[in-house]
C-alpha positions in Angstrom: -32.0 -49.9 -16.5 -34.3 -52.5 -17.9 -35.7 -50.0 -20.4 -32.2 -49.2 -21.6 -31.5 -53.0 -22.0 -34.7 -53.5 -24.0 -34.0 -50.6 -26.3 -30.4 -51.7 -26.8 -31.3 -55.3 -27.7 -34.1 -53.9 -29.9 -31.6 -51.8 -31.8 -29.2 -54.7 -32.2 -32.0 -56.8 -33.6 -32.9 -54.0 -36.1 -29.3 -53.8 -37.1 -29.2 -57.6 -37.6 -32.4 -57.3 -39.7 -30.7 -54.7 -41.9 -27.7 -56.9 -42.3 -29.9 -59.7 -43.5 -31.7 -57.4 -45.9 -28.4 -56.4 -47.4 -27.2 -60.0 -47.5 -30.4 -61.3 -49.1 -30.3 -58.4 -51.6 -26.7 -59.2 -52.6 -27.5 -62.9 -53.0 -30.7 -62.1 -55.0 -28.9 -59.7 -57.4 -26.1 -62.1 -58.0 -28.4 -65.1 -58.6 -31.0 -63.2 -60.6 -34.0 -64.3 -58.4 -35.3 -63.5 -55.0 -33.5 -65.4 -52.3 -34.4 -64.9 -48.6 -32.7 -66.4 -45.6 -35.2 -68.2 -43.4 -35.2 -67.7 -39.6 -35.1 -71.5 -39.0 -31.9 -71.7 -41.1 -30.3 -68.9 -39.1 -31.2 -70.6 -35.8 -30.0 -74.0 -37.2 -26.6 -72.5 -38.3 -26.2 -70.5 -35.1 -26.9 -73.3 -32.6 -28.4 -76.5 -33.9 -28.8 -78.3 -30.5 -30.9 -75.5 -29.1 -33.3 -75.7 -32.0 -33.7 -79.4 -31.5 -34.1 -79.0 -27.7 -36.8 -76.3 -28.4 -38.6 -78.7 -30.8 -38.5 -81.5 -28.1 -39.8 -79.0 -25.5 -42.7 -77.9 -27.6 -43.6 -81.5 -28.5 -43.6 -82.4 -24.8 -45.5 -79.4 -23.4 -47.9 -78.5 -26.2 -48.1 -81.6 -28.4 -46.6 -82.4 -31.8 -49.3 -80.4 -33.7 -48.2 -77.2 -32.0 -44.9 -77.3 -33.8 -46.5 -77.6 -37.2 -49.2 -75.1 -36.6 -47.4 -72.4 -34.6 -43.7 -72.6 -34.6 -42.8 -74.0 -38.1 -44.6 -71.2 -40.0 -42.7 -68.6 -38.0 -39.4 -70.3 -38.6 -40.2 -70.3 -42.4 -40.4 -66.5 -42.5 -37.5 -64.4 -43.7 -34.9 -63.8 -40.9 -34.9 -60.0 -41.6 -38.7 -59.8 -41.0 -38.5 -61.8 -37.7 -35.6 -59.7 -36.4 -37.2 -56.5 -37.4 -40.5 -57.3 -35.7 -38.8 -58.5 -32.5 -36.6 -55.4 -32.5 -39.6 -53.0 -32.9 -41.4 -54.8 -30.1 -38.5 -54.5 -27.7 -38.0 -50.8 -28.6 -41.7 -50.1 -27.9 -41.5 -52.0 -24.6 -38.5 -50.1 -23.6 -39.6 -46.6 -24.5 -39.8 -43.9 -21.9 -43.2 -43.0 -20.5 -44.6 -39.7 -21.8 -44.8 -37.0 -19.2 -48.3 -36.2 -18.0 -49.2 -32.6 -18.7 -51.6 -30.9 -16.3 -51.7 -33.8 -13.9 -49.8 -34.3 -10.6 -47.8 -37.5 -10.3 -48.2 -39.4 -7.1 
């Protein structure tokens, strides 16, 4: 059941990454330059308070430098890349185990 859930969420994230690729492509073609939607912008638009709460949590638990060194560079990446990587990770975690050939299962 958990494998199905991981694969399902992974596929949803891949679909969302594809939507952002198309959205960024349309914006780039209409503007004449490359425009990419950042993951931090998407999170801010989706739910601003949770981003602020996460920022406060990281500052309290790991210190203020952790935000600048670890979290901020990730949030500055294109949203399509972040969603694609997370989707692939979840799909790989939720894949079915390969059957063992020639060995007895216990």
